[in-house]
C-alpha positions as CSV (number, residue, x, y, z in Angstrom):
1,V,160.2,164.2,164.8
2,S,158.9,168.0,165.4
3,T,161.9,169.5,163.7
4,Q,161.9,167.4,160.4
5,S,160.6,170.4,158.3
6,T,163.6,172.2,159.6
7,W,165.9,169.6,158.6
8,D,164.3,169.3,155.2
9,S,164.7,172.9,154.3
10,E,168.3,173.0,155.7
11,I,169.2,170.1,153.0
12,M,167.2,171.4,150.4
13,G,168.8,174.9,150.8
14,A,172.1,173.3,150.5
15,A,171.4,170.9,147.4
16,E,169.3,173.7,145.7
17,G,172.5,176.1,145.7
18,K,171.5,178.3,148.2
19,K,174.5,177.3,150.2
20,T,176.8,176.4,147.3
21,S,179.9,175.2,148.8
22,V,180.7,171.3,149.6
23,E,182.0,172.4,153.0
24,T,178.8,174.2,153.9
25,F,176.6,171.4,152.8
26,E,178.8,169.0,155.0
27,A,178.6,171.3,157.8
28,T,174.8,171.3,157.5
29,V,174.5,167.5,157.0
30,M,176.7,167.2,160.2
31,K,174.5,169.6,162.2
32,I,171.5,167.4,161.3
33,K,173.3,164.2,162.4
34,Q,174.0,165.6,165.9
35,K,170.5,166.5,166.1
36,V,169.2,163.2,165.3
37,L,171.8,161.5,167.2
38,A,170.6,163.4,170.5
39,Y,167.1,162.7,169.5
40,A,167.6,158.8,169.4
41,T,169.3,158.6,172.8
42,S,166.6,160.9,174.4
43,A,163.9,159.2,176.1
44,K,161.0,160.3,173.1
45,G,163.4,158.8,170.6
46,K,163.3,155.3,172.5
47,L,159.2,155.9,173.1
48,V,159.2,156.3,169.0
49,A,161.3,153.2,168.7
50,N,159.2,151.2,170.9
51,N,156.1,152.1,169.0
52,Y,157.3,151.1,165.7
53,S,158.3,147.9,167.5
54,N,154.8,147.2,168.4
55,H,154.1,146.7,164.9
56,S,156.3,143.7,164.5
57,D,154.5,140.2,164.5
58,P,156.1,137.4,166.8
59,P,157.8,134.5,165.0
60,P,156.1,131.4,164.8
61,A,156.3,129.3,168.1
62,T,158.5,126.6,166.1
63,V,161.3,129.1,165.6
64,G,163.7,129.8,168.2
65,R,164.9,133.2,168.7
66,I,167.6,134.5,166.6
67,K,171.0,134.6,168.3
68,I,172.4,138.0,167.1
69,I,176.0,139.5,167.2
70,V,176.1,143.3,166.1
71,D,179.4,144.6,164.8
72,T,179.2,148.2,164.4
73,D,181.4,151.5,163.7
74,I,178.2,153.3,165.9
75,G,178.8,157.0,166.5
76,S,180.1,158.6,163.3
77,D,176.5,158.4,161.7
78,I,173.0,158.2,163.1
79,D,172.0,154.8,161.4
80,D,173.8,152.5,163.8
81,A,172.6,154.1,166.8
82,L,168.9,153.9,165.4
83,A,169.5,150.1,164.3
84,L,170.4,149.4,168.0
85,L,167.7,151.4,169.5
86,L,165.0,149.4,167.3
87,L,166.8,146.3,167.9
88,M,166.6,146.8,171.9
89,H,162.7,147.6,171.4
90,L,162.1,144.3,169.5
91,P,160.0,141.8,171.5
92,E,162.3,139.3,173.5
93,T,160.4,136.6,171.5
94,H,162.3,137.6,168.5
95,Y,166.1,137.6,169.2
96,E,168.9,137.2,171.7
97,L,171.8,139.9,171.5
98,L,174.9,137.7,172.4
99,G,177.2,140.7,172.1
100,I,178.3,143.7,170.4
101,V,181.9,144.6,169.1
102,T,182.9,147.7,167.4
103,V,185.1,148.6,164.6
104,Y,187.1,151.1,162.9
105,G,188.9,154.0,164.2
106,Y,188.0,155.2,167.7
107,V,186.8,151.6,168.8
108,E,186.9,152.6,172.7
109,L,184.8,155.8,171.9
110,R,182.5,153.6,169.9
111,K,182.1,151.2,172.8
112,K,181.3,153.9,175.2
113,I,178.7,155.2,173.3
114,T,177.2,151.7,172.5
115,E,177.4,151.3,176.5
116,L,175.4,154.4,177.3
117,I,172.7,153.2,174.9
118,L,172.5,149.9,176.0
119,R,172.7,150.9,179.8
120,S,169.8,153.5,179.1
121,S,167.3,150.7,179.1
122,S,165.2,149.8,181.9
123,Q,165.2,146.1,181.0
124,D,168.3,144.6,183.0
125,C,169.2,141.9,180.1
126,F,170.7,144.7,178.3
127,K,172.9,145.8,181.1
128,K,174.7,142.6,181.0
129,I,175.4,142.3,177.4
130,P,179.1,142.0,176.4
131,I,180.6,145.0,174.6
132,L,184.0,144.7,173.2
133,A,186.3,147.0,171.3
134,G,187.2,145.5,167.9
135,I,190.0,146.4,165.4
136,S,190.6,149.7,164.6
137,E,192.2,149.7,161.2
138,P,191.6,148.0,157.9
139,I,193.3,144.7,157.0
140,Q,195.3,146.4,154.1
141,M,195.0,150.0,155.2
142,L,194.2,150.7,151.5
143,D,192.6,154.3,152.5
144,P,193.6,156.0,155.7
145,V,191.1,155.7,158.7
146,W,188.7,158.5,158.6
147,H,186.3,160.3,161.2
148,T,183.5,162.8,161.1
149,E,185.2,164.2,164.4
150,C,181.8,164.5,165.7
151,E,181.9,161.1,167.6
152,G,180.2,161.3,171.0
153,E,179.3,165.1,170.8
154,N,176.1,165.9,172.8
155,I,176.5,162.6,174.6
156,L,179.9,163.0,176.3
157,D,182.0,165.2,177.9
158,P,184.6,166.8,175.5
159,L,187.5,165.8,177.8
160,E,186.0,162.0,178.0
161,I,185.8,162.1,174.2
162,E,189.6,163.2,173.7
163,K,190.5,160.8,176.2
164,L,188.7,157.7,174.7
165,K,190.0,158.7,171.1
166,K,193.5,158.3,172.3
167,Q,192.7,154.9,174.3
168,V,194.1,151.7,173.0
169,P,191.9,148.7,173.5
170,D,193.0,146.1,176.1
171,P,195.4,143.7,174.7
172,K,194.1,141.1,177.0
173,I,190.8,141.2,175.3
174,D,190.8,139.7,172.0
175,P,187.6,140.5,170.1
176,I,188.4,137.9,167.4
177,K,188.9,134.8,170.0
178,W,185.6,136.4,171.8
179,Y,183.7,135.6,168.4
180,A,185.2,131.9,168.4
181,D,184.5,131.4,172.1
182,T,180.9,132.7,171.6
183,L,179.9,130.7,168.8
184,S,181.9,127.5,170.2
185,H,179.8,127.3,173.3
186,L,176.3,127.3,171.6
187,E,174.1,124.4,172.1
188,K,174.3,121.8,169.2
189,G,172.7,122.8,165.9
190,E,172.7,126.6,167.1
191,K,173.9,129.0,164.7
192,V,174.6,133.0,164.9
193,T,173.4,135.9,162.6
194,I,176.3,138.5,162.4
195,L,174.7,142.2,161.9
196,G,177.7,143.7,160.1
197,I,176.7,147.4,160.0
198,G,180.2,148.8,160.0
199,A,183.6,148.1,158.4
200,L,184.0,144.3,158.0
201,T,187.4,144.1,159.6
202,N,186.4,142.0,162.8
203,I,184.2,139.8,160.6
204,A,186.9,139.0,157.8
205,S,189.3,138.5,160.8
206,F,187.4,136.2,162.5
207,Y,186.5,134.1,159.1
208,K,190.5,134.1,158.5
209,V,191.5,133.1,162.0
210,Y,188.8,130.6,162.7
211,P,187.2,129.4,159.4
212,S,185.7,126.2,160.7
213,I,184.0,127.8,163.6
214,A,182.8,130.4,161.4
215,R,181.4,128.1,158.6
216,D,179.8,125.7,161.3
217,R,178.2,128.3,163.3
218,N,177.4,131.4,161.7
219,E,174.1,131.0,159.7
220,K,174.1,134.4,158.1
221,I,175.8,137.8,157.7
222,I,173.5,140.7,157.0
223,I,175.6,143.4,155.9
224,L,175.6,147.6,155.4
225,A,179.2,147.2,153.9
226,G,179.5,149.6,150.8
227,G,179.7,149.8,146.9
228,L,182.1,148.6,144.6
229,C,183.4,152.3,143.9
230,K,182.9,155.8,145.1
231,N,180.5,158.2,143.8
232,P,182.0,160.6,141.5
233,S,180.1,163.4,143.2
234,P,182.1,164.8,146.3
235,L,178.7,166.2,147.2
236,F,177.1,162.7,147.9
237,D,180.3,160.7,148.2
238,D,178.3,158.0,150.6
239,Y,179.2,154.9,149.0
240,R,178.0,152.4,151.9
């Protein structure tokens, strides 16, 4: 992108000691993330994603479309938004998106961000994709829920952001039961691939509550789930 050199110089300046404090470095990275998120949701960003997707080869005719569920903590970092945009711009012959479930912390805010990205598409199919707010807290709460507090910035009005942060998911909508119902209604022999690109709370709960359905109907889980231990350096404490 056009501002890449500017971002590179900002990061290098922080990393090389021109800006020495951890707080300053984190503030610089946060600023860059906000720029990238705004770019990703812009018309130009979607055009770039579309150009990349044009290099993808279609799957063999004998292979059916991959049925996908995306489980995401979208909104804190740029990676999940870019992953969703790239997925949306793959040819329809590649996959069928069954739904998206948010996870961890501000799940209603993450749901709204997901809706904005999907509804921005000119393709009607994305406007009908189910989007659910999932589980907001880890199962064992070994660590407190943490947020960047930039979720929704440059996308939503600040007042709406604060409202969504406090909003509690509708208790009548059970995301784990939705997993089970969606997989149970597949045709005989069909299976699902789950993209777990956030905390794995929803997926773990699904396997715990509906083990037979998960075993029989979930073909694979592709995850960006974290390391076994934290990076000892506070400057680069990114262990996902």
